[in-house]
C-alpha positions in Angstrom: -37.4 15.4 25.3 -38.3 13.8 22.0 -36.6 10.5 21.0 -36.0 9.6 17.4 -35.2 6.4 15.6 -32.3 6.8 13.1 -34.8 6.4 10.2 -36.7 9.6 11.1 -33.9 11.5 12.8 -33.5 15.0 11.4 -30.5 15.8 9.3 -27.2 16.1 11.2 -25.3 19.4 11.2 -21.6 19.5 10.4 -19.2 21.9 12.1 -16.4 24.0 10.8 -14.2 26.3 12.9 -16.5 27.7 15.6 -16.2 31.4 15.9 -14.3 31.7 12.6 -17.3 31.3 10.3 -16.6 34.7 8.7 -13.3 33.4 7.5 -14.5 30.0 6.2 -13.9 31.1 2.6 -10.3 32.1 3.3 -9.8 28.8 5.2 -11.2 26.9 2.3 -8.3 28.1 0.1 -5.9 26.2 2.3 -8.1 23.1 2.1 -8.3 23.4 -1.7 -4.5 23.7 -2.0 -4.0 20.6 0.3 -6.6 18.5 -1.6 -5.0 19.6 -4.9 -1.6 18.6 -3.8 -2.9 15.2 -2.5 -4.9 14.4 -5.6 -2.2 15.5 -8.1 0.6 13.8 -6.1 -1.1 10.5 -5.6 -2.4 10.5 -9.2 1.1 11.2 -10.5 2.5 8.3 -8.5 -0.2 5.9 -9.9 0.5 7.1 -13.4 4.3 6.7 -13.1 4.0 3.2 -11.7 1.6 2.3 -14.4 3.7 3.6 -17.3 7.2 2.6 -16.1 7.7 -1.1 -16.5 10.8 -0.9 -14.2 8.5 0.0 -11.4 6.3 -3.1 -11.8 7.6 -4.7 -8.6 6.0 -5.6 -5.2 7.3 -2.5 -3.4 5.7 -0.1 -6.0 2.5 -2.1 -6.2 2.0 -1.6 -2.5 2.8 2.1 -3.0 0.2 2.3 -5.7 -2.3 0.8 -3.3 -1.3 3.4 -0.7 -2.0 6.1 -3.3 -5.4 4.6 -4.0 -6.4 4.6 -0.3 -5.2 8.3 0.0 -7.3 9.3 -3.0 -10.2 7.4 -1.5 -9.9 9.4 1.7 -9.8 12.7 -0.3 -12.9 11.7 -2.4 -14.8 10.7 0.7 -14.2 13.9 2.7 -13.8 16.6 0.0 -17.6 17.0 -0.8 -18.8 17.8 2.7 -15.8 19.9 3.7 -16.0 22.2 0.7 -19.8 22.4 0.9 -19.5 23.6 4.4 -16.7 26.1 3.9 -17.9 27.4 0.5 -21.7 27.5 1.0 -22.2 27.0 4.7 -24.2 23.9 3.8 -24.1 22.1 7.2 -26.9 19.6 6.8 -26.2 16.0 6.0 -28.8 13.2 6.0 -28.2 10.4 8.5 -27.7 7.6 6.0 -25.3 9.7 4.0 -23.4 10.4 7.2 -23.2 6.7 7.9 -22.0 6.0 4.4 -19.3 8.6 4.7 -18.2 7.4 8.1 -18.0 3.8 6.8 -15.7 4.7 3.8 -13.5 7.1 5.9 -12.8 4.3 8.3 -12.4 1.7 5.5 -9.8 3.7 3.7 -8.0 4.4 7.0 -7.9 0.7 7.9 -6.8 -0.2 4.4 -3.9 2.3 4.7 -2.8 0.6 7.9 -2.9 -2.8 6.2 -0.9 -1.5 3.2 1.7 -0.1 5.5 1.9 -3.6 7.2 2.4 -5.2 3.7 5.1 -2.7 2.9 6.9 -3.5 6.1 6.8 -7.2 5.2 8.1 -6.3 1.7 11.1 -4.5 3.2 11.7 -7.3 5.7 11.9 -9.9 2.9 14.0 -7.7 0.6 16.6 -7.2 3.3 16.5 -10.5 5.2 16.1 -12.8 2.2 16.9 -10.9 -1.0 17.6 -14.0 -3.1 14.1 -15.3 -2.5 12.4 -11.9 -2.7 10.6 -12.5 -6.0 9.7 -16.1 -5.1 8.1 -15.1 -1.8 6.4 -11.9 -3.0 5.1 -13.3 -6.3 1.9 -12.1 -8.0 -0.3 -14.6 -6.2 1.0 -13.6 -2.7 0.6 -9.9 -3.4 -2.9 -10.4 -4.7 -3.9 -12.4 -1.6 -2.4 -9.8 0.8 -4.2 -7.0 -1.0 -7.6 -8.7 -1.0 -7.0 -9.7 2.6 -6.5 -6.2 4.0 -9.4 -4.8 1.9 -11.8 -7.6 3.1 -10.5 -7.1 6.7 -11.5 -3.4 6.7 -14.9 -4.1 5.0 -15.9 -7.0 7.3 -14.6 -5.4 10.6 -16.6 -2.3 9.9 -19.9 -3.8 8.8 -21.4 -4.0 12.3 -20.7 -0.3 13.0 -23.5 1.3 10.8 -25.8 -1.6 11.6 -25.5 -1.0 15.4 -25.8 2.8 15.0 -29.1 2.3 13.1 -30.5 0.6 16.3 -29.7 3.5 18.5 -32.1 6.2 19.7 -31.4 9.9 19.2 -32.6 13.0 20.9 -32.6 16.6 19.9 -28.8 17.0 19.7 -27.6 16.8 16.1 -24.4 18.8 15.8 -21.3 16.9 14.9 -17.8 18.1 15.9 -16.3 18.0 12.4 -17.1 18.8 8.8 -17.3 15.0 8.1 -18.7 12.0 9.9 -16.7 9.7 12.3 -17.9 6.8 14.4 -17.2 8.3 17.9 -18.8 11.6 16.8 -22.1 10.0 15.7 -22.6 7.7 18.7 -22.0 10.6 21.1 -25.3 12.1 19.8 -27.3 9.0 21.0 -29.3 9.3 24.1 -29.6 5.4 24.4 -26.9 3.0 25.6 -24.1 3.0 23.1 -21.5 1.0 25.1 -21.7 -1.9 22.5 -21.0 0.5 19.7 -18.1 2.1 21.6 -16.7 -1.3 22.5 -17.0 -2.4 18.8 -15.0 0.7 17.7 -12.3 0.1 20.3 -12.1 -3.6 19.2 -11.8 -2.6 15.6 -9.0 -0.2 16.3 -7.1 -2.8 18.4 -7.4 -5.7 15.8 -6.4 -3.4 12.9 -4.2 -0.4 13.8 -3.1 -2.0 17.1 -2.0 -5.3 15.6 -0.6 -3.7 12.5 1.6 -1.3 14.5 3.0 -4.0 16.7 3.9 -6.2 13.7 5.4 -3.3 11.8 7.6 -2.5 14.9 8.7 -6.2 15.2 9.5 -6.2 11.4 11.8 -3.2 11.9 13.4 -4.8 14.9 14.2 -7.9 12.7 15.3 -5.6 9.8 17.7 -3.7 12.1 19.1 -6.9 13.5 19.7 -8.1 9.9 21.3 -4.8 8.9 23.6 -4.7 11.9 24.9 -8.1 10.9 26.1 -6.8 7.5 29.8 -6.3 7.5 30.1 -3.3 5.2 29.0 0.1 6.5 28.1 1.2 3.0 25.8 -1.8 2.6 24.1 -1.0 5.9 23.4 2.5 4.9 22.1 1.3 1.5 19.8 -1.2 3.1 18.4 1.2 5.6 17.8 3.9 2.9 15.3 1.6 1.2 13.2 1.7 4.4 13.3 5.5 5.0 10.2 6.3 2.8 8.2 3.6 4.4 9.1 4.7 8.0 8.1 8.2 7.1 4.7 7.0 5.7 4.2 5.0 8.9 4.9 8.0 11.1 2.6 10.2 8.9 -0.3 7.8 9.6 0.2 6.7 13.2 1.5 9.9 14.8 -1.6 12.0 13.9 -3.9 9.1 14.8 -2.2 8.8 18.2 -2.4 12.6 18.7 -6.1 12.6 17.9 -6.8 9.7 20.3 -4.8 11.3 23.1 -6.6 14.7 22.7 -10.0 13.0 22.6 -9.4 11.0 25.7 -7.3 13.3 27.8 -7.7 16.7 26.3 -11.1 17.6 27.7 -9.8 21.1 28.7 -8.0 21.7 25.4 -9.6 24.4 23.2 -12.2 23.0 20.8 -10.2 24.4 17.8 -7.3 22.1 18.7 -9.6 19.0 18.4 -10.8 20.3 15.1 -7.3 21.0 13.7 -6.1 17.6 14.9 -9.0 15.9 13.1 -8.0 17.6 9.8 -4.3 16.8 10.4 -5.2 13.1 10.8 -7.2 13.0 7.6 -5.1 15.3 5.3 -1.5 14.9 6.4 -0.9 11.4 5.0 -2.5 11.9 1.6 -0.7 15.2 1.1 2.8 14.2 2.4 3.0 10.5 1.4 3.6 11.3 -2.4 6.0 14.1 -1.5 8.0 11.8 0.7 8.2 9.1 -1.9 9.1 11.5 -4.6 11.9 13.0 -2.6 13.3 9.8 -1.0 12.8 7.2 -3.8 15.1 7.7 -6.7 13.2 5.4 -9.0 10.0 7.3 -8.5 11.7 10.6 -9.1 13.4 9.4 -12.2 10.1 7.9 -13.4 8.4 11.3 -12.9 11.2 13.1 -14.8 10.8 10.6 -17.8 7.0 11.0 -17.7 7.2 14.8 -17.9 9.9 14.6 -20.7 7.4 12.4 -22.7 4.6 14.9 -22.1 6.8 17.9 -23.1 8.0 16.1 -26.3 4.4 15.2 -27.2 3.3 18.8 -26.6 6.0 20.1 -28.9 5.0 17.8 -31.7 
């Protein structure tokens, strides 16, 4: 068996839906629709928040960051997925695969950090509304934003560096039409326990810590809301959290499902692994803008005013 360094390892092969290669063109239509919805939805939210001065508030700034991370995920995965399904172009060079892996995980970790910031925003807004603007001022928001971006970048730097040190054999077929850390290290025929441990540690100190703090934030929020005398005020306070709760579920439930299937679903059909991988990557970017447009009246009104301006301009 030949052993390769990463520098001279032959190109990796991406995988679509095994056994359904004849239907890849038809399947690609669904992906095109989903990507179109995600790109248009998140771009619209960014544009509305930019144009509407009434939306220049901490809650909507964090929402715009969430839209940027969703667009980043789309831009990172779209090229290889469409190349595979449209042209059956399966090859991807090793360094390009590492770069894609790095940015996929960066945007995913950024999204988790943004959801944590949004939970803190809702906690302050409900628990201490009189000091909301004082606590979440421009300086604090900027520090939080830079903090979760740097956290993702720094935590993931060792991943491609360690992978470059691994030895690879003849196996070069990935499980998905994009590159993920666990998928790449499985191809190694040298000891990759350090890389695996690094990946697990990165998940714990990002997604793990974030999810626990988000949960604690909502425990505190619920305690505060239950202390409000008026039933109407309770409902109003909780309604401001509905969109964020949906966004949290859209990110963490698919991620948990993918983790469970990878660890305990060895006898589950391969197509289920593939579908769950796409659900994990595509559901949040597609549904986040829809949820916020439906559940957030200010965003909905802003979109209506934006389209009214566009229609008036077109008529002139």
